[in-house]
Structure formats: C-alpha cells, structure tokens
C-alpha positions in Angstrom: 98.6 -39.9 -29.7 99.0 -41.5 -26.3 100.0 -39.3 -23.1 101.6 -41.0 -20.2 102.1 -39.7 -16.9 102.9 -41.8 -13.6 101.8 -45.0 -15.0 98.3 -43.5 -16.0 97.6 -44.0 -19.7 95.3 -41.3 -21.4 94.3 -42.4 -24.9 92.6 -40.3 -27.5 89.3 -42.0 -26.9 89.4 -41.2 -23.1 90.6 -37.6 -23.6 87.4 -36.3 -25.3 84.8 -37.2 -22.4 87.5 -36.0 -19.9 87.9 -32.8 -21.8 84.0 -32.3 -21.8 84.0 -33.0 -18.2 86.7 -30.5 -17.4 85.0 -27.9 -19.7 81.8 -28.4 -17.7 83.3 -28.1 -14.4 85.3 -24.8 -15.6 82.0 -23.4 -16.9 80.1 -24.2 -13.9 79.7 -20.9 -11.6 81.3 -21.2 -8.4 78.9 -18.9 -6.8 75.4 -18.4 -7.4 73.4 -15.5 -6.4 69.6 -16.1 -6.6 67.8 -12.8 -7.2 64.1 -13.9 -8.3 62.6 -10.4 -7.8 64.8 -7.8 -9.6 63.7 -4.3 -10.7 64.9 -1.3 -12.8 65.9 1.3 -10.2 65.1 4.8 -10.9 66.6 7.6 -8.9 64.7 10.9 -8.7 67.0 13.6 -7.8 65.7 16.7 -6.0 67.4 20.1 -6.1 70.3 20.6 -3.8 68.9 21.5 -0.5 65.5 20.4 -1.2 63.3 18.3 1.1 60.5 15.9 0.4 57.3 17.4 1.5 54.1 15.2 1.2 51.5 17.1 -0.9 54.0 19.6 -2.7 55.0 19.4 -6.2 58.5 18.2 -6.5 60.7 18.9 -9.7 63.8 16.6 -10.2 67.2 18.1 -11.4 68.5 14.7 -12.4 67.0 11.2 -13.2 69.3 8.1 -13.1 68.8 4.7 -13.9 70.2 1.5 -12.3 69.7 -2.2 -11.3 67.5 -3.0 -8.4 66.5 -6.2 -6.4 68.5 -7.8 -3.7 70.3 -10.5 -5.5 71.3 -8.2 -8.3 72.7 -5.8 -5.7 74.8 -8.5 -4.2 76.2 -9.6 -7.6 77.1 -5.9 -8.3 78.8 -5.8 -4.7 80.8 -8.7 -5.5 81.7 -7.5 -8.9 83.1 -4.2 -7.1 85.2 -6.4 -4.9 86.5 -8.3 -8.0 85.1 -11.5 -6.6 85.6 -14.1 -9.3 83.1 -16.9 -10.7 79.9 -15.5 -9.7 76.6 -16.0 -11.5 73.4 -14.5 -11.0 70.1 -16.9 -11.2 67.0 -14.3 -12.0 63.9 -13.8 -13.8 64.0 -10.5 -15.9 60.7 -9.1 -17.2 59.7 -8.1 -20.6 59.9 -4.6 -22.2 62.2 -1.8 -22.3 62.7 -1.9 -18.3 63.8 -5.5 -18.6 66.2 -5.0 -21.6 67.9 -2.1 -19.7 68.2 -3.9 -16.5 70.0 -6.8 -18.6 72.1 -4.4 -20.4 73.3 -2.7 -17.2 73.9 -6.0 -15.6 76.1 -6.9 -18.5 78.3 -3.8 -18.4 78.6 -4.5 -14.6 79.2 -8.3 -14.5 79.9 -9.4 -18.0 77.9 -11.3 -20.6 78.0 -14.5 -19.0 77.4 -13.9 -15.4 74.4 -11.6 -16.2 72.8 -13.8 -18.7 73.7 -17.7 -18.6 71.3 -18.3 -15.6 68.5 -15.9 -16.8 65.1 -16.5 -17.6 62.9 -13.8 -19.3 59.2 -13.3 -18.4 56.1 -12.3 -20.4 55.3 -10.1 -17.3 56.7 -6.4 -17.6 60.0 -5.6 -15.3 58.9 -3.5 -12.3 60.4 -0.2 -11.5 61.3 1.0 -8.0 61.8 4.7 -7.7 64.1 6.4 -5.0 63.3 10.1 -4.3 66.6 11.4 -3.1 66.2 14.6 -0.9 68.8 16.4 1.1 68.0 14.6 4.4 66.5 11.3 3.3 65.9 8.9 0.6 62.3 7.6 -0.1 61.6 4.4 -1.8 58.6 3.6 -3.8 58.2 -0.2 -4.9 56.2 -1.3 -7.8 54.3 -4.8 -7.6 56.0 -7.6 -9.1 54.8 -9.4 -12.2 53.6 -13.0 -12.1 55.9 -15.8 -13.4 54.3 -18.7 -15.2 54.5 -22.3 -14.6 56.4 -22.5 -18.0 58.9 -19.9 -17.1 59.5 -21.6 -13.8 60.2 -24.9 -15.3 62.6 -23.4 -17.7 64.4 -21.5 -15.0 65.1 -24.9 -13.4 66.1 -26.5 -16.6 68.7 -23.9 -16.9 69.9 -24.4 -13.4 70.3 -28.3 -13.8 72.1 -27.8 -17.1 74.5 -25.2 -16.0 75.2 -25.5 -12.3 77.0 -28.7 -10.9 77.3 -28.3 -7.1 78.0 -24.6 -6.6 80.6 -23.9 -3.6 78.6 -21.0 -2.5 74.7 -20.2 -2.9 73.2 -16.7 -1.9 69.4 -16.6 -1.5 68.0 -13.0 -1.6 64.8 -11.4 -0.9 61.0 -12.3 -1.7 59.6 -14.2 -4.8 57.5 -12.8 -7.3 53.9 -14.0 -7.7 53.4 -17.3 -9.3 56.2 -19.2 -7.5 55.5 -21.7 -4.6 56.6 -21.3 -1.3 59.3 -23.9 -1.4 61.0 -22.1 -4.4 64.1 -21.4 -2.6 64.3 -24.8 -1.2 63.9 -26.4 -4.7 66.8 -24.4 -5.8 69.1 -25.5 -3.0 68.1 -29.2 -3.8 68.8 -28.5 -7.3 72.3 -26.9 -7.4 73.7 -27.1 -3.7 75.5 -30.3 -2.3 76.2 -30.8 1.4 79.4 -28.8 1.1 77.8 -25.8 -0.5 78.0 -22.7 1.8 74.3 -21.2 1.8 73.8 -17.4 2.8 70.1 -16.9 3.3 68.9 -13.3 3.2 65.1 -14.0 3.2 62.4 -15.1 5.4 60.2 -16.6 2.3 59.7 -20.2 2.8 62.5 -20.2 5.6 61.0 -23.6 7.2 61.5 -25.2 3.7 65.0 -23.8 3.2 66.1 -24.9 6.7 64.7 -28.5 6.0 67.0 -29.0 3.1 70.2 -27.5 4.8 72.4 -29.8 7.0 75.9 -29.9 8.5 75.6 -26.1 9.5 76.1 -25.2 5.9 73.5 -22.1 6.1 74.0 -18.6 7.7 70.8 -16.6 8.0 71.3 -12.9 7.4 68.4 -10.7 8.3 67.8 -7.4 10.2 66.8 -7.4 13.9 63.3 -5.9 13.1 62.7 -8.6 10.6 63.7 -11.4 13.3 61.6 -9.8 15.9 58.6 -9.9 13.4 59.4 -13.4 12.4 58.9 -14.8 15.8 56.3 -12.2 17.1 58.6 -10.3 19.5 57.6 -6.6 20.1 60.4 -4.0 19.9 60.2 -1.0 22.2 61.4 1.3 19.4 60.6 1.8 15.5 62.1 -0.4 13.0 64.7 2.4 12.3 65.4 2.5 16.2 68.0 0.0 17.6 66.9 -3.3 19.4 67.6 -3.7 23.2 69.8 -6.5 24.2 67.0 -8.4 26.2 64.5 -7.9 23.0 67.2 -9.5 20.7 68.0 -12.3 23.4 64.2 -13.2 23.6 63.7 -13.1 19.7 67.0 -15.5 19.2 65.4 -17.8 21.9 62.0 -17.9 20.2 63.5 -18.3 16.8 65.3 -21.6 17.8 61.9 -22.8 19.5 60.1 -22.0 16.3 62.5 -23.5 13.9 63.5 -26.8 15.4 66.0 -27.7 12.9 67.8 -24.4 12.8 70.8 -25.5 15.0 71.4 -28.3 12.5 71.1 -26.3 9.4 72.9 -23.0 10.4 76.3 -22.2 11.6 74.9 -18.5 12.7 72.7 -15.8 12.4 74.0 -12.5 11.1 71.4 -9.8 12.3 72.0 -6.0 11.1 70.4 -3.2 12.8 70.8 0.0 10.7 73.3 2.4 12.1 73.2 0.6 15.2 75.4 -2.5 16.4 74.8 -5.6 14.7 74.8 -9.1 16.3 76.2 -12.5 15.3 74.8 -15.5 16.7 77.4 -18.3 16.5 75.8 -21.9 16.8 77.6 -24.9 18.0 76.9 -28.2 19.5 76.8 -26.7 23.2 74.3 -24.1 22.0 74.6 -20.5 20.8 76.5 -17.1 21.6 75.4 -13.7 20.7 78.3 -11.6 19.8 77.7 -7.6 19.2 80.0 -6.2 16.1 79.7 -2.4 15.9 78.8 -0.9 12.6 81.5 1.1 11.0 80.9 4.9 11.7 80.6 7.2 8.6 81.1 11.0 8.3 77.6 12.4 9.3 78.3 15.6 7.1 78.4 13.2 4.0 75.5 12.7 1.8 74.6 9.1 2.3 72.9 6.5 0.0 71.6 3.8 1.9 69.5 1.9 -0.7 71.1 -1.6 -1.1 73.5 -1.4 1.8 72.0 -4.5 3.5 72.7 -6.3 0.2 76.3 -5.2 0.3 76.6 -6.5 3.7 75.4 -10.1 2.3 78.0 -9.9 -0.5 80.8 -9.0 1.8 79.8 -11.6 4.5 79.5 -14.2 2.0 82.8 -13.5 -0.1 84.6 -13.6 3.4 83.0 -16.5 4.7 83.7 -18.5 1.6 87.4 -17.3 1.8 87.9 -18.2 5.3 86.1 -21.7 4.6 88.0 -22.8 1.7 91.3 -20.8 2.6 91.5 -19.4 -0.6 92.7 -15.9 -1.9 89.4 -15.0 -4.0 89.2 -11.6 -2.5 92.7 -10.6 -3.1 96.0 -10.3 -1.0 94.9 -6.9 0.7 91.7 -8.5 2.0 93.0 -11.7 2.8 95.7 -10.1 5.1 93.2 -8.0 6.9 90.9 -10.9 7.4 93.8 -13.2 8.7 94.8 -10.3 11.0 91.2 -9.8 12.4 91.1 -13.4 13.2 94.4 -13.7 14.8 93.7 -10.7 17.1 90.4 -12.0 18.3 91.1 -14.6 20.8 87.4 -15.2 21.9 85.6 -18.3 20.9 86.3 -21.3 18.3 88.0 -20.8 15.0 84.6 -21.0 13.3 83.1 -18.3 15.4 86.4 -15.9 14.8 86.0 -16.7 11.0 82.1 -15.7 11.1 82.9 -12.6 13.2 85.4 -11.5 10.7 83.2 -12.5 7.8 80.2 -10.3 9.1 82.4 -7.6 10.1 83.7 -7.4 6.4 80.1 -7.3 5.4 79.2 -4.5 7.7 82.4 -2.6 6.1 80.9 -3.3 2.5 77.4 -2.0 3.5 78.8 1.1 5.2 81.1 1.7 2.0 78.0 1.3 -0.2 76.5 4.4 1.4 79.1 6.6 0.1 78.3 5.7 -3.5 75.2 6.9 -5.3 74.4 3.7 -7.2 72.7 1.0 -5.2 75.3 -1.4 -3.6 78.2 -0.1 -5.6 81.4 0.5 -3.5 84.9 1.3 -3.5 87.7 -1.6 -2.3 89.6 1.4 -0.7 86.6 2.5 1.3 86.0 -1.2 2.6 89.5 -1.5 3.6 89.4 1.6 5.4 86.4 0.8 7.3 87.3 -2.9 8.0 90.5 -1.9 9.6 
C-alpha cells in the first residue's frame, strides 16, 4: 500500500521506521523530574491538642505513610494539577520501604510515570518521620543509602534509552552518597537540549549545573536562607524569620559575583521565604531586577501541614513557566485564563519578566494550597485557583 499526500510518497518500507520514530517520540516524557534522594514518609500523629515536649513520652493516635523526597513531591503536586507527560527519574531503595514508596507512586502517578525512569538500589530506602503536634510539625530525617557505580551507570542507561530532549527538566534536592558532584550536570547533558527549560531547586553541584546551561534556559528556585548561606551573607533573623531587603540585595549581588556564568545560564532566581514575601530576580541583558511577590495568606486558625510546600512551589512554577513559554494549555482552561489575566494586568517589565512573575506566583499558590492537605505536596485545584486569584 502506498500513501500519497501533497506529492510526498510514503511507501511501506518507509512507514515502519517512521512509525518507530513517532512511537519513540510519543513515549519520550515531555517533563522529567529528577528526585535522586527519595524516602518513605512516616507521619506520627499526636493526640488532639498535644504538644511535642522534648524528653516526654509521646503516644501516637495515628500513623500514616506517604512518599517523601523533593523530586517525588514535585511529581505528586503536578499529578494533582493534572499536568500531563511527567516522569520521575529516581533511585528507589530495597526492602519493604522501597516497595511501598513505589506502590504509592504508582497509585498517584500511574505505572509508567512512576517506574519507567526508576533504578532500584541494594541500599535500603530511608524513612523520614514527621511528628505532628497541635502547634508544629517536627521532621526527623534518616541518612540515605549509598548508590553504587553499577547502579549509577544503569540509571544513565535508562535515561539515554528513554528520554529524547525533554521539553522541561526539574532538578530537586540533594544527592545520596556515592554519586559525583557533577551528577546533575551530567543528567542535563544527557537529556536536555538547548531549548529545554530547567528548574533547579538544589545547590548540589550548582557550578557544574550552570556550566552546562545556556541561553537563559534555567530558573534557580531556592529559599532566601539557602541563598545567604551559599554566598556567606549573614541574616539578622533566624532561618524561619524573614530576610531584610538590604540583606537580600547583598546576597543576590554576591551570588552573581560568585557564579560568573549565572546571568547566561539563568533567566531568573525564584527566592522563597516561608510565610514572608518571596522575591523574583529577573535577569536580562541589562542586568537584573528584584521583584517582591506576596505569599498567599492562609487562615491562621486552620491546621497547616507545611512539609513539602516548597516542592509544590517548584511544581506550580515549572508548570506555569512551561505553559507560558510554549503557549500551550497543559494546565487546563481555568489556569490558562487566570495566568493570562495576571500577565495582562501586570504592566511592569518585559513580557518574559511578567510571565516569570505569573509563574512564580502560581507556584506560591500551590505551596500555600499544599499546606491545607495532610499528605506531602498534595493540593486541591480549587484551593490553588482561589489563592492565585
């Protein structure tokens, strides 16, 4: 059989390799979330009205299990937003804990998204425990198991065979023992093209990451305290306290002095600060501009669950950034309409700056919305829309 269309003849002998190519492109994940340091999340719930008192005996009224790890949290938030074509590249430890994490991810993301870029390790999966009291949540973090050279090589073999130029890449958190400092940079080189959008929420091997990014394809999303620590700027308040504007300006200036190639590699810095206002550093050829963005206010009387909120910020920011960059409707009609309204309403700065501001603002709405749900980084679309508006 010969198919003729607009003077192009496709013979049966040509159709087979073409079909294979189209199938490979269809199966290649559009957005890859890198979460190399996952965990089983255990929630130890104290009785109603109980406070956590060091030295006392505490009895739980409930024990809950979920998925932990920054990349895993981003994937979960994106699934809550019904964002399509997302896969997580991850190591999953052995034993009951690793099996449970994988099952939980399959239930949340689907079989392919949870497993196609997964490498199992001989080291056991770590468990992170959150003790939930009436007035606070306390996190206990176990050390990660070591990844062997063979497991690292298998991870890259899977990436190379499964991903062809992802349209978006999200690099999240620290790396487990056994991996080189340039691990994230090598992942970028393996699956990212010059057109791939790269959101980076990590300072691990940051210099290596910036060296492989170009054309302002990166967006660095970290909190203000991390930035100050990275460039040795002392904050006048605690980590939970808000940063002063002059401290932020000093830290941003020192960041660009320390990382000479950052202005070429990054389109901006998205700097969170807990419940305090966040700041977007928009970078252009003239220099950079610092823009304050208020964090959505939540009902102070409500019980809040902040673990994983920062990862939800990354998820919402990436999804909106990709939507505005490619001008698609991946987030759905309601979000697309609200994003367009926000960009049109904001008359300050270039179109790119306004799109970045709208993206980071949506990320902050996602982060706040996730605080209303018990499970890490789970959120309700209606809450995100309400807070974004």
